[in-house]
C-alpha angles and dihedrals in degrees: 000000000000089000092057092050091049092048092049091052093049093048091047092051090048092052092047092051092049092048092051092048091050092049091050093047094054097042096099136266118002117254132217123246090268096057102252120111116265115254128194112228118221121211113254117251121226132201118250136199124216113234110233092211106046103012095236121140115237126191112251094223093058109036107181131157123253124225094278118106093220095052111139094212122089121262117251119243 
């Protein structure tokens, strides 16, 4: 008789744990440890300019010359 009561308690606990896990899994987007939803960060795009001499693309925010002597962009430093 004690074995049946023990088995009933174990099975009940197992079903409650499964029900809670299912309820948490279907509650919406996952959250980080700090409570706010997780967001994927995308790398920022930058504008580029095509060099008329060598055909390389150079970012517009950092215009530096390449190793060519006829490069139209200013030399760094």
